[in-house]
C-alpha positions as CSV (number, residue, x, y, z in Angstrom):
1,M,-0.3,0.0,0.4
2,F,2.5,2.5,1.4
3,S,6.7,2.4,-0.4
4,G,7.4,3.6,3.2
5,S,7.7,6.9,3.5
6,F,5.7,9.9,1.8
7,S,6.6,12.1,-1.4
8,I,6.1,15.3,-2.0
9,W,3.5,15.2,-4.1
10,H,2.1,13.0,-1.3
11,W,2.4,16.1,1.0
12,L,1.3,18.6,-1.1
13,I,-1.7,17.1,-2.4
14,V,-2.5,16.5,1.4
15,L,-1.9,20.5,1.6
16,V,-4.0,21.6,-0.9
17,I,-7.4,19.3,0.9
18,V,-6.6,21.3,4.5
19,I,-6.3,24.6,2.5
20,A,-9.7,24.0,0.8
21,I,-11.2,22.5,3.2
22,F,-10.4,25.3,6.5
23,G,-9.3,28.1,4.4
24,T,-6.1,30.3,3.8
25,K,-7.6,32.8,7.0
26,K,-8.3,30.4,9.6
27,I,-4.9,28.4,8.5
28,R,-2.9,32.0,9.0
29,N,-5.2,32.7,12.1
30,A,-4.0,29.6,13.2
31,G,-0.3,29.7,12.1
32,G,-0.3,33.4,14.4
33,D,-1.7,31.9,17.2
34,L,0.5,29.0,17.4
35,G,3.1,31.8,17.0
36,A,2.2,33.7,20.1
37,A,2.4,31.2,21.9
38,V,6.2,30.2,21.3
39,R,6.5,33.8,22.2
40,N,4.2,33.7,25.7
41,F,6.2,30.5,26.0
42,K,9.7,31.4,25.5
43,K,9.0,35.0,27.2
44,S,8.1,32.7,31.1
45,M,11.0,30.9,30.4
46,K,13.2,33.5,30.6
47,E,11.2,35.3,33.5
48,G,11.9,32.3,35.6
49,E,15.1,32.1,34.5
50,E,16.0,35.4,35.4
51,E,13.7,34.9,39.7
52,E,15.9,32.0,40.1
53,E,19.5,33.9,39.0
54,A,18.0,36.6,41.5
55,K,16.9,34.0,44.0
56,R,20.4,32.6,44.2
57,Q,22.0,35.8,44.4
58,A,20.3,36.4,47.4
59,A,21.3,33.1,49.2
60,A,24.6,34.0,48.2
61,L,24.4,37.4,49.3
62,A,22.9,35.9,52.4
63,G,25.8,33.8,53.2
64,E,28.3,35.6,52.4
65,T,26.5,37.8,55.7
66,A,26.4,35.6,57.8
67,K,30.5,34.4,57.1
68,T,31.2,37.7,58.0
69,V,28.5,38.3,61.5
70,D,30.1,34.4,62.3
71,A,33.4,35.8,62.2
72,S,33.5,38.8,63.6
73,A,31.6,37.5,66.8
74,S,34.4,35.1,66.7
75,A,36.9,37.6,66.5
76,N,34.9,39.5,69.7
77,S,34.4,36.4,71.3
78,T,37.9,35.0,70.9
79,A,39.9,39.1,71.9
80,S,36.9,38.9,75.5
81,Q,38.8,35.9,76.1
82,S,41.9,36.9,76.0
83,S,40.5,40.2,78.0
84,N,39.0,37.8,80.6
85,A,42.3,36.0,81.1
86,E,44.4,39.2,81.5
87,H,42.5,40.0,83.8
88,H,42.1,37.1,86.1
């Protein structure tokens, strides 16, 4: 029945039938709708990536702040221990 693949003529006949059934206006509208859907999808993916990057940067900043606070607290603790040792 089929030799395994369709030739260009088969696809042209299918295209002519689709145009005859739906008309060029509906096909053009469907193409525009599909294009808009793809653009919106790409836009939302880009926004999601930007949000993730902002979260990562905020977490990195918070981690650096915590390290700084821990280091200064450790330095203060060491300084107070050495001053207590001098007083005793």
